[in-house]
Predicted model as a PDB file, atoms N, CA, C, CB and O in Angstrom, pLDDT in the B-factor column:
MODEL        1                                                                  
ATOM      1  N   UNK A   1       0.844  -1.171   0.000  1.00 52.00           N  
ATOM      2  CA  UNK A   1       0.000   0.000   0.000  1.00 52.00           C  
ATOM      3  C   UNK A   1       0.892   1.238   0.000  1.00 52.00           C  
ATOM      4  CB  UNK A   1      -0.962  -0.005   1.217  1.00 52.00           C  
ATOM      5  O   UNK A   1       1.826   1.329   0.797  1.00 52.00           O  
ATOM      6  N   UNK A   2       0.617   2.172  -0.871  1.00 58.00           N  
ATOM      7  CA  UNK A   2       1.417   3.392  -0.963  1.00 58.00           C  
ATOM      8  C   UNK A   2       0.867   4.444  -0.015  1.00 58.00           C  
ATOM      9  CB  UNK A   2       1.438   3.928  -2.411  1.00 58.00           C  
ATOM     10  O   UNK A   2      -0.199   4.277   0.578  1.00 58.00           O  
ATOM     11  N   UNK A   3       1.609   5.521   0.114  1.00 56.00           N  
ATOM     12  CA  UNK A   3       1.150   6.585   1.007  1.00 56.00           C  
ATOM     13  C   UNK A   3      -0.129   7.233   0.475  1.00 56.00           C  
ATOM     14  CB  UNK A   3       2.249   7.647   1.182  1.00 56.00           C  
ATOM     15  O   UNK A   3      -0.921   7.779   1.244  1.00 56.00           O  
ATOM     16  N   UNK A   4      -0.326   7.168  -0.844  1.00 55.00           N  
ATOM     17  CA  UNK A   4      -1.547   7.710  -1.435  1.00 55.00           C  
ATOM     18  C   UNK A   4      -2.767   6.884  -1.028  1.00 55.00           C  
ATOM     19  CB  UNK A   4      -1.426   7.755  -2.963  1.00 55.00           C  
ATOM     20  O   UNK A   4      -3.842   7.438  -0.799  1.00 55.00           O  
ATOM     21  N   UNK A   5      -2.607   5.574  -0.937  1.00 54.00           N  
ATOM     22  CA  UNK A   5      -3.710   4.684  -0.610  1.00 54.00           C  
ATOM     23  C   UNK A   5      -4.008   4.622   0.883  1.00 54.00           C  
ATOM     24  CB  UNK A   5      -3.414   3.310  -1.117  1.00 54.00           C  
ATOM     25  O   UNK A   5      -5.096   4.191   1.267  1.00 54.00           O  
ATOM     26  N   UNK A   6      -3.082   5.036   1.728  1.00 57.00           N  
ATOM     27  CA  UNK A   6      -3.285   4.911   3.171  1.00 57.00           C  
ATOM     28  C   UNK A   6      -4.469   5.742   3.647  1.00 57.00           C  
ATOM     29  CB  UNK A   6      -2.026   5.331   3.917  1.00 57.00           C  
ATOM     30  O   UNK A   6      -5.227   5.282   4.501  1.00 57.00           O  
ATOM     31  N   UNK A   7      -4.653   6.943   3.125  1.00 55.00           N  
ATOM     32  CA  UNK A   7      -5.758   7.805   3.538  1.00 55.00           C  
ATOM     33  C   UNK A   7      -7.101   7.268   3.081  1.00 55.00           C  
ATOM     34  CB  UNK A   7      -5.560   9.203   2.999  1.00 55.00           C  
ATOM     35  O   UNK A   7      -8.111   7.496   3.745  1.00 55.00           O  
ATOM     36  N   UNK A   8      -7.134   6.564   1.968  1.00 56.00           N  
ATOM     37  CA  UNK A   8      -8.393   6.054   1.431  1.00 56.00           C  
ATOM     38  C   UNK A   8      -8.917   4.884   2.246  1.00 56.00           C  
ATOM     39  CB  UNK A   8      -8.217   5.636  -0.016  1.00 56.00           C  
ATOM     40  O   UNK A   8     -10.130   4.694   2.328  1.00 56.00           O  
ATOM     41  N   UNK A   9      -8.056   4.114   2.836  1.00 53.00           N  
ATOM     42  CA  UNK A   9      -8.485   2.936   3.581  1.00 53.00           C  
ATOM     43  C   UNK A   9      -9.368   3.341   4.765  1.00 53.00           C  
ATOM     44  CB  UNK A   9      -7.263   2.134   4.070  1.00 53.00           C  
ATOM     45  O   UNK A   9     -10.282   2.605   5.136  1.00 53.00           O  
ATOM     46  N   UNK A  10      -9.098   4.504   5.358  1.00 58.00           N  
ATOM     47  CA  UNK A  10      -9.904   4.952   6.494  1.00 58.00           C  
ATOM     48  C   UNK A  10     -11.222   5.591   6.045  1.00 58.00           C  
ATOM     49  CB  UNK A  10      -9.109   5.945   7.339  1.00 58.00           C  
ATOM     50  O   UNK A  10     -12.204   5.564   6.787  1.00 58.00           O  
ATOM     51  N   UNK A  11     -11.252   6.161   4.848  1.00 60.00           N  
ATOM     52  CA  UNK A  11     -12.429   6.881   4.389  1.00 60.00           C  
ATOM     53  C   UNK A  11     -13.516   5.969   3.839  1.00 60.00           C  
ATOM     54  CB  UNK A  11     -12.036   7.872   3.344  1.00 60.00           C  
ATOM     55  O   UNK A  11     -14.699   6.199   4.091  1.00 60.00           O  
ATOM     56  N   UNK A  12     -13.138   4.941   3.093  1.00 61.00           N  
ATOM     57  CA  UNK A  12     -14.115   4.098   2.416  1.00 61.00           C  
ATOM     58  C   UNK A  12     -14.322   2.783   3.173  1.00 61.00           C  
ATOM     59  CB  UNK A  12     -13.668   3.817   0.976  1.00 61.00           C  
ATOM     60  O   UNK A  12     -13.361   2.054   3.420  1.00 61.00           O  
ATOM     61  N   UNK A  13     -15.542   2.483   3.532  1.00 60.00           N  
ATOM     62  CA  UNK A  13     -15.789   1.195   4.196  1.00 60.00           C  
ATOM     63  C   UNK A  13     -15.695   0.061   3.181  1.00 60.00           C  
ATOM     64  CB  UNK A  13     -17.180   1.187   4.887  1.00 60.00           C  
ATOM     65  O   UNK A  13     -15.995   0.257   2.004  1.00 60.00           O  
ATOM     66  N   UNK A  14     -15.284  -1.114   3.624  1.00 56.00           N  
ATOM     67  CA  UNK A  14     -15.224  -2.245   2.698  1.00 56.00           C  
ATOM     68  C   UNK A  14     -16.626  -2.660   2.270  1.00 56.00           C  
ATOM     69  CB  UNK A  14     -14.489  -3.436   3.343  1.00 56.00           C  
ATOM     70  O   UNK A  14     -17.577  -2.539   3.043  1.00 56.00           O  
ATOM     71  N   UNK A  15     -16.754  -3.144   1.053  1.00 64.00           N  
ATOM     72  CA  UNK A  15     -18.051  -3.580   0.574  1.00 64.00           C  
ATOM     73  C   UNK A  15     -18.088  -3.549  -0.943  1.00 64.00           C  
ATOM     74  CB  UNK A  15     -19.163  -2.708   1.156  1.00 64.00           C  
ATOM     75  O   UNK A  15     -17.115  -3.146  -1.580  1.00 64.00           O  
ATOM     76  N   UNK A  16     -19.187  -3.965  -1.519  1.00 64.00           N  
ATOM     77  CA  UNK A  16     -19.288  -3.979  -2.986  1.00 64.00           C  
ATOM     78  C   UNK A  16     -19.349  -2.564  -3.545  1.00 64.00           C  
ATOM     79  CB  UNK A  16     -20.526  -4.772  -3.434  1.00 64.00           C  
ATOM     80  O   UNK A  16     -19.814  -1.632  -2.888  1.00 64.00           O  
ATOM     81  N   UNK A  17     -18.868  -2.432  -4.771  1.00 74.00           N  
ATOM     82  CA  UNK A  17     -18.891  -1.127  -5.434  1.00 74.00           C  
ATOM     83  C   UNK A  17     -20.282  -0.765  -5.947  1.00 74.00           C  
ATOM     84  CB  UNK A  17     -17.902  -1.111  -6.586  1.00 74.00           C  
ATOM     85  O   UNK A  17     -20.577   0.409  -6.174  1.00 74.00           O  
ATOM     86  N   UNK A  18     -21.127  -1.763  -6.127  1.00 64.00           N  
ATOM     87  CA  UNK A  18     -22.459  -1.536  -6.666  1.00 64.00           C  
ATOM     88  C   UNK A  18     -23.444  -1.404  -5.514  1.00 64.00           C  
ATOM     89  CB  UNK A  18     -22.878  -2.683  -7.622  1.00 64.00           C  
ATOM     90  O   UNK A  18     -23.504  -2.282  -4.653  1.00 64.00           O  
ATOM     91  N   UNK A  19     -24.211  -0.330  -5.480  1.00 68.00           N  
ATOM     92  CA  UNK A  19     -25.178  -0.182  -4.386  1.00 68.00           C  
ATOM     93  C   UNK A  19     -26.315  -1.200  -4.518  1.00 68.00           C  
ATOM     94  CB  UNK A  19     -25.750   1.251  -4.364  1.00 68.00           C  
ATOM     95  O   UNK A  19     -26.634  -1.658  -5.615  1.00 68.00           O  
ATOM     96  N   UNK A  20     -26.904  -1.534  -3.399  1.00 67.00           N  
ATOM     97  CA  UNK A  20     -28.025  -2.478  -3.392  1.00 67.00           C  
ATOM     98  C   UNK A  20     -29.231  -1.834  -4.062  1.00 67.00           C  
ATOM     99  CB  UNK A  20     -28.375  -2.921  -1.941  1.00 67.00           C  
ATOM    100  O   UNK A  20     -29.466  -0.638  -3.893  1.00 67.00           O  
ATOM    101  N   UNK A  21     -30.004  -2.620  -4.827  1.00 63.00           N  
ATOM    102  CA  UNK A  21     -31.182  -2.041  -5.484  1.00 63.00           C  
ATOM    103  C   UNK A  21     -32.234  -1.642  -4.465  1.00 63.00           C  
ATOM    104  CB  UNK A  21     -31.779  -3.031  -6.490  1.00 63.00           C  
ATOM    105  O   UNK A  21     -32.388  -2.276  -3.421  1.00 63.00           O  
ATOM    106  N   UNK A  22     -32.946  -0.587  -4.787  1.00 70.00           N  
ATOM    107  CA  UNK A  22     -34.009  -0.128  -3.906  1.00 70.00           C  
ATOM    108  C   UNK A  22     -35.226  -1.031  -4.062  1.00 70.00           C  
ATOM    109  CB  UNK A  22     -34.376   1.341  -4.206  1.00 70.00           C  
ATOM    110  O   UNK A  22     -35.418  -1.618  -5.127  1.00 70.00           O  
ATOM    111  N   UNK A  23     -36.031  -1.153  -3.051  1.00 72.00           N  
ATOM    112  CA  UNK A  23     -37.238  -1.979  -3.179  1.00 72.00           C  
ATOM    113  C   UNK A  23     -38.146  -1.440  -4.270  1.00 72.00           C  
ATOM    114  CB  UNK A  23     -37.998  -2.039  -1.846  1.00 72.00           C  
ATOM    115  O   UNK A  23     -38.398  -0.237  -4.350  1.00 72.00           O  
ATOM    116  N   UNK A  24     -38.631  -2.338  -5.105  1.00 65.00           N  
ATOM    117  CA  UNK A  24     -39.508  -1.945  -6.195  1.00 65.00           C  
ATOM    118  C   UNK A  24     -38.779  -1.526  -7.461  1.00 65.00           C  
ATOM    119  CB  UNK A  24     -40.376  -0.838  -5.748  1.00 65.00           C  
ATOM    120  O   UNK A  24     -39.420  -1.292  -8.486  1.00 65.00           O  
ATOM    121  N   UNK A  25     -37.451  -1.425  -7.416  1.00 63.00           N  
ATOM    122  CA  UNK A  25     -36.693  -1.028  -8.607  1.00 63.00           C  
ATOM    123  C   UNK A  25     -36.547  -2.222  -9.535  1.00 63.00           C  
ATOM    124  CB  UNK A  25     -35.298  -0.466  -8.220  1.00 63.00           C  
ATOM    125  O   UNK A  25     -36.452  -3.363  -9.084  1.00 63.00           O  
ATOM    126  N   UNK A  26     -36.529  -1.952 -10.838  1.00 63.00           N  
ATOM    127  CA  UNK A  26     -36.371  -3.024 -11.818  1.00 63.00           C  
ATOM    128  C   UNK A  26     -34.930  -3.521 -11.802  1.00 63.00           C  
ATOM    129  CB  UNK A  26     -36.766  -2.541 -13.238  1.00 63.00           C  
ATOM    130  O   UNK A  26     -34.000  -2.743 -11.591  1.00 63.00           O  
ATOM    131  N   UNK A  27     -34.754  -4.804 -12.023  1.00 62.00           N  
ATOM    132  CA  UNK A  27     -33.415  -5.355 -12.120  1.00 62.00           C  
ATOM    133  C   UNK A  27     -32.915  -5.218 -13.545  1.00 62.00           C  
ATOM    134  CB  UNK A  27     -33.390  -6.825 -11.673  1.00 62.00           C  
ATOM    135  O   UNK A  27     -33.692  -4.914 -14.450  1.00 62.00           O  
ATOM    136  N   UNK A  28     -31.622  -5.438 -13.754  1.00 61.00           N  
ATOM    137  CA  UNK A  28     -31.052  -5.343 -15.100  1.00 61.00           C  
ATOM    138  C   UNK A  28     -31.672  -6.366 -16.034  1.00 61.00           C  
ATOM    139  CB  UNK A  28     -29.538  -5.533 -15.054  1.00 61.00           C  
ATOM    140  O   UNK A  28     -31.905  -6.069 -17.206  1.00 61.00           O  
ATOM    141  N   UNK A  29     -31.941  -7.560 -15.540  1.00 57.00           N  
ATOM    142  CA  UNK A  29     -32.527  -8.603 -16.387  1.00 57.00           C  
ATOM    143  C   UNK A  29     -33.924  -8.206 -16.853  1.00 57.00           C  
ATOM    144  CB  UNK A  29     -32.583  -9.940 -15.631  1.00 57.00           C  
ATOM    145  O   UNK A  29     -34.312  -8.514 -17.980  1.00 57.00           O  
ATOM    146  N   UNK A  30     -34.671  -7.534 -16.007  1.00 60.00           N  
ATOM    147  CA  UNK A  30     -36.021  -7.123 -16.388  1.00 60.00           C  
ATOM    148  C   UNK A  30     -35.985  -5.988 -17.401  1.00 60.00           C  
ATOM    149  CB  UNK A  30     -36.816  -6.698 -15.155  1.00 60.00           C  
ATOM    150  O   UNK A  30     -36.870  -5.891 -18.252  1.00 60.00           O  
ATOM    151  N   UNK A  31     -34.983  -5.137 -17.322  1.00 61.00           N  
ATOM    152  CA  UNK A  31     -34.887  -4.019 -18.260  1.00 61.00           C  
ATOM    153  C   UNK A  31     -34.412  -4.462 -19.630  1.00 61.00           C  
ATOM    154  CB  UNK A  31     -33.954  -2.962 -17.719  1.00 61.00           C  
ATOM    155  O   UNK A  31     -34.774  -3.840 -20.629  1.00 61.00           O  
ATOM    156  N   UNK A  32     -33.621  -5.506 -19.710  1.00 62.00           N  
ATOM    157  CA  UNK A  32     -33.079  -5.948 -20.994  1.00 62.00           C  
ATOM    158  C   UNK A  32     -34.130  -6.567 -21.877  1.00 62.00           C  
ATOM    159  CB  UNK A  32     -31.966  -6.929 -20.781  1.00 62.00           C  
ATOM    160  O   UNK A  32     -34.001  -6.514 -23.100  1.00 62.00           O  
ATOM    161  N   UNK A  33     -35.144  -7.139 -21.323  1.00 70.00           N  
ATOM    162  CA  UNK A  33     -36.172  -7.795 -22.115  1.00 70.00           C  
ATOM    163  C   UNK A  33     -35.870  -9.274 -22.259  1.00 70.00           C  
ATOM    164  CB  UNK A  33     -36.292  -7.142 -23.487  1.00 70.00           C  
ATOM    165  O   UNK A  33     -34.764  -9.731 -21.970  1.00 70.00           O  
ATOM    166  N   UNK A  34     -36.853 -10.000 -22.702  1.00 86.00           N  
ATOM    167  CA  UNK A  34     -36.674 -11.453 -22.819  1.00 86.00           C  
ATOM    168  C   UNK A  34     -35.696 -11.807 -23.932  1.00 86.00           C  
ATOM    169  CB  UNK A  34     -38.020 -12.137 -23.074  1.00 86.00           C  
ATOM    170  O   UNK A  34     -35.539 -11.076 -24.910  1.00 86.00           O  
ATOM    171  N   UNK A  35     -35.051 -12.944 -23.753  1.00 89.00           N  
ATOM    172  CA  UNK A  35     -34.054 -13.401 -24.714  1.00 89.00           C  
ATOM    173  C   UNK A  35     -34.637 -13.737 -26.064  1.00 89.00           C  
ATOM    174  CB  UNK A  35     -33.343 -14.591 -24.179  1.00 89.00           C  
ATOM    175  O   UNK A  35     -33.978 -13.575 -27.090  1.00 89.00           O  
ATOM    176  N   UNK A  36     -35.890 -14.211 -26.070  1.00 88.00           N  
ATOM    177  CA  UNK A  36     -36.492 -14.576 -27.364  1.00 88.00           C  
ATOM    178  C   UNK A  36     -36.706 -13.367 -28.241  1.00 88.00           C  
ATOM    179  CB  UNK A  36     -37.818 -15.290 -27.156  1.00 88.00           C  
ATOM    180  O   UNK A  36     -36.736 -13.491 -29.466  1.00 88.00           O  
ATOM    181  N   UNK A  37     -36.855 -12.196 -27.642  1.00 91.00           N  
ATOM    182  CA  UNK A  37     -37.008 -10.973 -28.424  1.00 91.00           C  
ATOM    183  C   UNK A  37     -35.715 -10.669 -29.189  1.00 91.00           C  
ATOM    184  CB  UNK A  37     -37.387  -9.787 -27.507  1.00 91.00           C  
ATOM    185  O   UNK A  37     -35.757 -10.270 -30.353  1.00 91.00           O  
ATOM    186  N   UNK A  38     -34.595 -10.855 -28.542  1.00 91.00           N  
ATOM    187  CA  UNK A  38     -33.295 -10.630 -29.182  1.00 91.00           C  
ATOM    188  C   UNK A  38     -33.096 -11.635 -30.314  1.00 91.00           C  
ATOM    189  CB  UNK A  38     -32.140 -10.743 -28.145  1.00 91.00           C  
ATOM    190  O   UNK A  38     -32.629 -11.274 -31.395  1.00 91.00           O  
ATOM    191  N   UNK A  39     -33.449 -12.890 -30.065  1.00 93.00           N  
ATOM    192  CA  UNK A  39     -33.328 -13.919 -31.102  1.00 93.00           C  
ATOM    193  C   UNK A  39     -34.230 -13.585 -32.288  1.00 93.00           C  
ATOM    194  CB  UNK A  39     -33.684 -15.312 -30.533  1.00 93.00           C  
ATOM    195  O   UNK A  39     -33.833 -13.776 -33.437  1.00 93.00           O  
ATOM    196  N   UNK A  40     -35.421 -13.096 -32.025  1.00 94.00           N  
ATOM    197  CA  UNK A  40     -36.339 -12.718 -33.089  1.00 94.00           C  
ATOM    198  C   UNK A  40     -35.809 -11.577 -33.943  1.00 94.00           C  
ATOM    199  CB  UNK A  40     -37.666 -12.336 -32.505  1.00 94.00           C  
ATOM    200  O   UNK A  40     -35.955 -11.596 -35.165  1.00 94.00           O  
ATOM    201  N   UNK A  41     -35.197 -10.587 -33.314  1.00 95.00           N  
ATOM    202  CA  UNK A  41     -34.635  -9.457 -34.060  1.00 95.00           C  
ATOM    203  C   UNK A  41     -33.478  -9.926 -34.937  1.00 95.00           C  
ATOM    204  CB  UNK A  41     -34.161  -8.346 -33.095  1.00 95.00           C  
ATOM    205  O   UNK A  41     -33.356  -9.497 -36.084  1.00 95.00           O  
ATOM    206  N   UNK A  42     -32.635 -10.799 -34.407  1.00 96.00           N  
ATOM    207  CA  UNK A  42     -31.514 -11.326 -35.194  1.00 96.00           C  
ATOM    208  C   UNK A  42     -32.031 -12.160 -36.364  1.00 96.00           C  
ATOM    209  CB  UNK A  42     -30.574 -12.176 -34.304  1.00 96.00           C  
ATOM    210  O   UNK A  42     -31.514 -12.052 -37.476  1.00 96.00           O  
ATOM    211  N   UNK A  43     -33.046 -12.989 -36.123  1.00 97.00           N  
ATOM    212  CA  UNK A  43     -33.608 -13.816 -37.193  1.00 97.00           C  
ATOM    213  C   UNK A  43     -34.248 -12.946 -38.276  1.00 97.00           C  
ATOM    214  CB  UNK A  43     -34.645 -14.800 -36.622  1.00 97.00           C  
ATOM    215  O   UNK A  43     -34.095 -13.232 -39.464  1.00 97.00           O  
ATOM    216  N   UNK A  44     -34.948 -11.909 -37.891  1.00 97.00           N  
ATOM    217  CA  UNK A  44     -35.561 -11.015 -38.870  1.00 97.00           C  
ATOM    218  C   UNK A  44     -34.497 -10.295 -39.693  1.00 97.00           C  
ATOM    219  CB  UNK A  44     -36.467  -9.994 -38.169  1.00 97.00           C  
ATOM    220  O   UNK A  44     -34.662 -10.109 -40.899  1.00 97.00           O  
ATOM    221  N   UNK A  45     -33.426  -9.898 -39.057  1.00 98.00           N  
ATOM    222  CA  UNK A  45     -32.338  -9.233 -39.770  1.00 98.00           C  
ATOM    223  C   UNK A  45     -31.708 -10.164 -40.791  1.00 98.00           C  
ATOM    224  CB  UNK A  45     -31.278  -8.737 -38.789  1.00 98.00           C  
ATOM    225  O   UNK A  45     -31.443  -9.758 -41.923  1.00 98.00           O  
ATOM    226  N   UNK A  46     -31.463 -11.420 -40.397  1.00 98.00           N  
ATOM    227  CA  UNK A  46     -30.892 -12.391 -41.330  1.00 98.00           C  
ATOM    228  C   UNK A  46     -31.847 -12.677 -42.484  1.00 98.00           C  
ATOM    229  CB  UNK A  46     -30.549 -13.690 -40.602  1.00 98.00           C  
ATOM    230  O   UNK A  46     -31.412 -12.829 -43.625  1.00 98.00           O  
ATOM    231  N   UNK A  47     -33.133 -12.750 -42.197  1.00 97.00           N  
ATOM    232  CA  UNK A  47     -34.123 -13.002 -43.242  1.00 97.00           C  
ATOM    233  C   UNK A  47     -34.142 -11.859 -44.262  1.00 97.00           C  
ATOM    234  CB  UNK A  47     -35.520 -13.185 -42.621  1.00 97.00           C  
ATOM    235  O   UNK A  47     -34.174 -12.098 -45.469  1.00 97.00           O  
ATOM    236  N   UNK A  48     -34.121 -10.638 -43.776  1.00 98.00           N  
ATOM    237  CA  UNK A  48     -34.113  -9.480 -44.674  1.00 98.00           C  
ATOM    238  C   UNK A  48     -32.849  -9.469 -45.521  1.00 98.00           C  
ATOM    239  CB  UNK A  48     -34.226  -8.172 -43.873  1.00 98.00           C  
ATOM    240  O   UNK A  48     -32.902  -9.179 -46.717  1.00 98.00           O  
ATOM    241  N   UNK A  49     -31.719  -9.783 -44.909  1.00 97.00           N  
ATOM    242  CA  UNK A  49     -30.450  -9.796 -45.638  1.00 97.00           C  
ATOM    243  C   UNK A  49     -30.461 -10.859 -46.740  1.00 97.00           C  
ATOM    244  CB  UNK A  49     -29.281 -10.049 -44.669  1.00 97.00           C  
ATOM    245  O   UNK A  49     -30.062 -10.589 -47.873  1.00 97.00           O  
ATOM    246  N   UNK A  50     -30.916 -12.059 -46.405  1.00 97.00           N  
ATOM    247  CA  UNK A  50     -30.948 -13.148 -47.388  1.00 97.00           C  
ATOM    248  C   UNK A  50     -31.945 -12.857 -48.512  1.00 97.00           C  
ATOM    249  CB  UNK A  50     -31.308 -14.473 -46.702  1.00 97.00           C  
ATOM    250  O   UNK A  50     -31.668 -13.141 -49.677  1.00 97.00           O  
ATOM    251  N   UNK A  51     -33.084 -12.299 -48.168  1.00 97.00           N  
ATOM    252  CA  UNK A  51     -34.082 -11.974 -49.201  1.00 97.00           C  
ATOM    253  C   UNK A  51     -33.560 -10.902 -50.148  1.00 97.00           C  
ATOM    254  CB  UNK A  51     -35.397 -11.504 -48.553  1.00 97.00           C  
ATOM    255  O   UNK A  51     -33.793 -10.977 -51.354  1.00 97.00           O  
ATOM    256  N   UNK A  52     -32.869  -9.923 -49.626  1.00 98.00           N  
ATOM    257  CA  UNK A  52     -32.337  -8.879 -50.503  1.00 98.00           C  
ATOM    258  C   UNK A  52     -31.244  -9.444 -51.406  1.00 98.00           C  
ATOM    259  CB  UNK A  52     -31.787  -7.701 -49.673  1.00 98.00           C  
ATOM    260  O   UNK A  52     -31.104  -8.997 -52.545  1.00 98.00           O  
ATOM    261  N   UNK A  53     -30.468 -10.413 -50.928  1.00 97.00           N  
ATOM    262  CA  UNK A  53     -29.461 -11.052 -51.778  1.00 97.00           C  
ATOM    263  C   UNK A  53     -30.123 -11.850 -52.895  1.00 97.00           C  
ATOM    264  CB  UNK A  53     -28.551 -11.966 -50.942  1.00 97.00           C  
ATOM    265  O   UNK A  53     -29.657 -11.821 -54.034  1.00 97.00           O  
ATOM    266  N   UNK A  54     -31.197 -12.557 -52.586  1.00 97.00           N  
ATOM    267  CA  UNK A  54     -31.918 -13.332 -53.602  1.00 97.00           C  
ATOM    268  C   UNK A  54     -32.535 -12.402 -54.642  1.00 97.00           C  
ATOM    269  CB  UNK A  54     -33.013 -14.204 -52.948  1.00 97.00           C  
ATOM    270  O   UNK A  54     -32.478 -12.690 -55.837  1.00 97.00           O  
ATOM    271  N   UNK A  55     -33.111 -11.314 -54.211  1.00 97.00           N  
ATOM    272  CA  UNK A  55     -33.699 -10.348 -55.144  1.00 97.00           C  
ATOM    273  C   UNK A  55     -32.609  -9.754 -56.033  1.00 97.00           C  
ATOM    274  CB  UNK A  55     -34.445  -9.223 -54.376  1.00 97.00           C  
ATOM    275  O   UNK A  55     -32.820  -9.591 -57.235  1.00 97.00           O  
ATOM    276  N   UNK A  56     -31.474  -9.435 -55.475  1.00 96.00           N  
ATOM    277  CA  UNK A  56     -30.363  -8.902 -56.260  1.00 96.00           C  
ATOM    278  C   UNK A  56     -29.865  -9.888 -57.292  1.00 96.00           C  
ATOM    279  CB  UNK A  56     -29.231  -8.506 -55.355  1.00 96.00           C  
ATOM    280  O   UNK A  56     -29.592  -9.511 -58.432  1.00 96.00           O  
ATOM    281  N   UNK A  57     -29.742 -11.158 -56.904  1.00 95.00           N  
ATOM    282  CA  UNK A  57     -29.332 -12.181 -57.870  1.00 95.00           C  
ATOM    283  C   UNK A  57     -30.374 -12.368 -58.972  1.00 95.00           C  
ATOM    284  CB  UNK A  57     -29.087 -13.513 -57.157  1.00 95.00           C  
ATOM    285  O   UNK A  57     -30.023 -12.535 -60.139  1.00 95.00           O  
ATOM    286  N   UNK A  58     -31.640 -12.339 -58.606  1.00 95.00           N  
ATOM    287  CA  UNK A  58     -32.703 -12.499 -59.601  1.00 95.00           C  
ATOM    288  C   UNK A  58     -32.700 -11.340 -60.597  1.00 95.00           C  
ATOM    289  CB  UNK A  58     -34.073 -12.599 -58.910  1.00 95.00           C  
ATOM    290  O   UNK A  58     -32.867 -11.554 -61.798  1.00 95.00           O  
ATOM    291  N   UNK A  59     -32.514 -10.134 -60.112  1.00 96.00           N  
ATOM    292  CA  UNK A  59     -32.455  -8.979 -61.013  1.00 96.00           C  
ATOM    293  C   UNK A  59     -31.229  -9.049 -61.926  1.00 96.00           C  
ATOM    294  CB  UNK A  59     -32.433  -7.673 -60.203  1.00 96.00           C  
ATOM    295  O   UNK A  59     -31.311  -8.732 -63.113  1.00 96.00           O  
ATOM    296  N   UNK A  60     -30.108  -9.462 -61.367  1.00 94.00           N  
ATOM    297  CA  UNK A  60     -28.898  -9.594 -62.180  1.00 94.00           C  
ATOM    298  C   UNK A  60     -29.070 -10.661 -63.246  1.00 94.00           C  
ATOM    299  CB  UNK A  60     -27.694  -9.926 -61.301  1.00 94.00           C  
ATOM    300  O   UNK A  60     -28.650 -10.479 -64.389  1.00 94.00           O  
ATOM    301  N   UNK A  61     -29.684 -11.768 -62.873  1.00 93.00           N  
ATOM    302  CA  UNK A  61     -29.897 -12.847 -63.834  1.00 93.00           C  
ATOM    303  C   UNK A  61     -30.867 -12.410 -64.940  1.00 93.00           C  
ATOM    304  CB  UNK A  61     -30.433 -14.103 -63.118  1.00 93.00           C  
ATOM    305  O   UNK A  61     -30.645 -12.686 -66.119  1.00 93.00           O  
ATOM    306  N   UNK A  62     -31.944 -11.724 -64.539  1.00 93.00           N  
ATOM    307  CA  UNK A  62     -32.922 -11.290 -65.541  1.00 93.00           C  
ATOM    308  C   UNK A  62     -32.356 -10.215 -66.467  1.00 93.00           C  
ATOM    309  CB  UNK A  62     -34.178 -10.767 -64.854  1.00 93.00           C  
ATOM    310  O   UNK A  62     -32.782 -10.098 -67.616  1.00 93.00           O  
ATOM    311  N   UNK A  63     -31.405  -9.435 -65.973  1.00 92.00           N  
ATOM    312  CA  UNK A  63     -30.783  -8.411 -66.815  1.00 92.00           C  
ATOM    313  C   UNK A  63     -29.668  -8.981 -67.678  1.00 92.00           C  
ATOM    314  CB  UNK A  63     -30.238  -7.288 -65.956  1.00 92.00           C  
ATOM    315  O   UNK A  63     -29.102  -8.270 -68.508  1.00 92.00           O  
ATOM    316  N   UNK A  64     -29.347 -10.262 -67.490  1.00 90.00           N  
ATOM    317  CA  UNK A  64     -28.309 -10.902 -68.292  1.00 90.00           C  
ATOM    318  C   UNK A  64     -26.906 -10.657 -67.796  1.00 90.00           C  
ATOM    319  CB  UNK A  64     -28.406 -10.443 -69.688  1.00 90.00           C  
ATOM    320  O   UNK A  64     -25.947 -10.871 -68.537  1.00 90.00           O  
ATOM    321  N   UNK A  65     -26.762 -10.220 -66.579  1.00 90.00           N  
ATOM    322  CA  UNK A  65     -25.423  -9.941 -66.048  1.00 90.00           C  
ATOM    323  C   UNK A  65     -24.685 -11.203 -65.613  1.00 90.00           C  
ATOM    324  CB  UNK A  65     -25.523  -8.989 -64.876  1.00 90.00           C  
ATOM    325  O   UNK A  65     -23.472 -11.165 -65.406  1.00 90.00           O  
ATOM    326  N   UNK A  66     -25.401 -12.320 -65.470  1.00 86.00           N  
ATOM    327  CA  UNK A  66     -24.766 -13.548 -65.033  1.00 86.00           C  
ATOM    328  C   UNK A  66     -24.449 -14.504 -66.171  1.00 86.00           C  
ATOM    329  CB  UNK A  66     -25.635 -14.230 -64.044  1.00 86.00           C  
ATOM    330  O   UNK A  66     -23.947 -15.603 -65.936  1.00 86.00           O  
ATOM    331  N   UNK A  67     -24.739 -14.093 -67.408  1.00 84.00           N  
ATOM    332  CA  UNK A  67     -24.417 -14.927 -68.555  1.00 84.00           C  
ATOM    333  C   UNK A  67     -22.907 -14.935 -68.782  1.00 84.00           C  
ATOM    334  CB  UNK A  67     -25.156 -14.430 -69.814  1.00 84.00           C  
ATOM    335  O   UNK A  67     -22.236 -13.923 -68.584  1.00 84.00           O  
ATOM    336  N   UNK A  68     -22.385 -16.078 -69.197  1.00 78.00           N  
ATOM    337  CA  UNK A  68     -20.943 -16.190 -69.372  1.00 78.00           C  
ATOM    338  C   UNK A  68     -20.517 -15.999 -70.827  1.00 78.00           C  
ATOM    339  CB  UNK A  68     -20.468 -17.536 -68.872  1.00 78.00           C  
ATOM    340  O   UNK A  68     -19.469 -16.508 -71.224  1.00 78.00           O  
ATOM    341  N   UNK A  69     -21.279 -15.300 -71.605  1.00 65.00           N  
ATOM    342  CA  UNK A  69     -20.932 -15.088 -73.023  1.00 65.00           C  
ATOM    343  C   UNK A  69     -19.878 -14.051 -73.189  1.00 65.00           C  
ATOM    344  CB  UNK A  69     -22.141 -14.691 -73.817  1.00 65.00           C  
ATOM    345  O   UNK A  69     -19.475 -13.755 -74.314  1.00 65.00           O  
TER     346      UNK A  69                                                      
ENDMDL                                                                          
END                                                                             
């Protein structure tokens, strides 16, 4: 312990750095929302991405950009 830390040991009581939640306060898990919601958002994002790739390929094929001539 350095001389800088010696004064702090008397000022701060030992204990966790995070204060205890107040009664009736929401917990972090309740604020984040259910896990299935996150999975649904990721699945919707992947679906949109894949559909846009298919549409792009279809347009390219119909315009003749994929022909090897």
